[in-house]
Legacy VTK file of the C-alpha trace (Angstrom):
# vtk DataFile Version 3.0
C-alpha trace
ASCII
DATASET POLYDATA
POINTS 98 float
-61.842 47.641 6.341
-63.594 49.476 9.049
-65.351 48.279 12.250
-68.428 50.280 13.035
-69.620 49.648 16.435
-73.246 50.587 16.823
-75.954 50.830 19.775
-79.229 52.159 19.784
-78.688 55.057 22.350
-75.141 56.647 21.385
-73.135 57.563 18.184
-71.005 55.048 16.323
-67.456 54.214 17.163
-65.330 53.335 14.183
-62.178 51.883 14.057
-59.651 51.043 11.374
-59.431 47.004 11.008
-56.337 46.195 12.815
-57.537 48.521 16.025
-60.998 47.007 15.946
-59.776 43.326 15.681
-57.406 44.127 18.618
-60.413 45.260 20.726
-62.458 42.065 19.826
-59.480 39.891 20.549
-58.873 41.398 23.998
-62.572 40.943 24.973
-62.686 37.558 23.741
-64.827 37.958 20.682
-64.041 36.624 17.303
-62.954 39.651 14.908
-65.561 38.864 11.886
-67.484 40.956 9.983
-70.581 41.175 12.398
-70.974 40.255 15.957
-72.701 41.573 19.238
-71.565 42.321 22.877
-74.586 41.919 25.249
-74.792 43.806 28.391
-73.968 41.174 30.671
-70.499 40.633 28.795
-69.797 44.400 28.795
-68.139 44.493 32.596
-65.747 41.447 31.578
-64.986 43.314 28.407
-64.347 46.348 30.124
-61.950 44.775 32.824
-60.072 42.823 29.835
-59.398 46.063 27.740
-58.117 47.800 31.112
-56.089 45.040 32.069
-54.365 45.062 28.466
-53.818 48.886 28.635
-52.236 48.118 32.145
-49.765 45.527 30.467
-49.273 47.830 27.138
-48.195 50.634 29.723
-45.882 48.690 32.058
-43.968 47.380 28.587
-43.404 51.016 27.698
-42.287 51.679 31.151
-39.616 48.848 31.154
-38.794 49.320 27.432
-39.100 53.330 27.013
-36.804 55.946 26.594
-39.316 58.834 27.487
-40.424 59.390 23.938
-43.705 58.627 22.638
-44.192 56.077 20.262
-47.655 57.095 18.460
-51.185 56.535 19.648
-51.295 53.842 22.482
-54.070 51.585 23.315
-55.456 53.651 25.930
-56.104 56.506 23.368
-57.606 54.198 20.758
-59.764 51.999 23.234
-61.165 55.021 25.335
-64.062 55.557 22.867
-64.944 51.617 22.736
-64.791 51.610 26.742
-67.213 54.706 27.024
-69.500 53.142 24.565
-69.332 49.900 26.552
-70.069 51.628 30.001
-72.736 53.969 28.451
-74.782 50.726 27.041
-73.919 48.799 29.949
-75.799 51.278 32.070
-78.593 51.460 29.361
-78.774 47.624 29.203
-78.441 47.840 25.048
-76.044 45.554 23.163
-73.281 46.845 20.813
-73.148 45.581 17.673
-70.891 45.573 14.425
-71.181 44.680 10.920
-75.113 44.913 10.706
LINES 1 99
98 0 1 2 3 4 5 6 7 8 9 10 11 12 13 14 15 16 17 18 19 20 21 22 23 24 25 26 27 28 29 30 31 32 33 34 35 36 37 38 39 40 41 42 43 44 45 46 47 48 49 50 51 52 53 54 55 56 57 58 59 60 61 62 63 64 65 66 67 68 69 70 71 72 73 74 75 76 77 78 79 80 81 82 83 84 85 86 87 88 89 90 91 92 93 94 95 96 97
């Protein structure tokens, strides 16, 4: 399954199911087949994702041996954060599964 996040004023952000589910869980949304993120929820969502990124990076620093372990949360989350910021400014919701 794929998560396709859509808005009226920018291209879609598509994520594999585990990554989309993770983003939704981080921002406190139910990772169902459809949903909506309202503009008034976006600041909190962005802050929650950024906090999760910081937490992941701090764990990697403690446990890390300096070798990359694949794609990190900050790389997977960047397009989604950009979408949220853009739509927060535009006052538009982000939906998925519609």
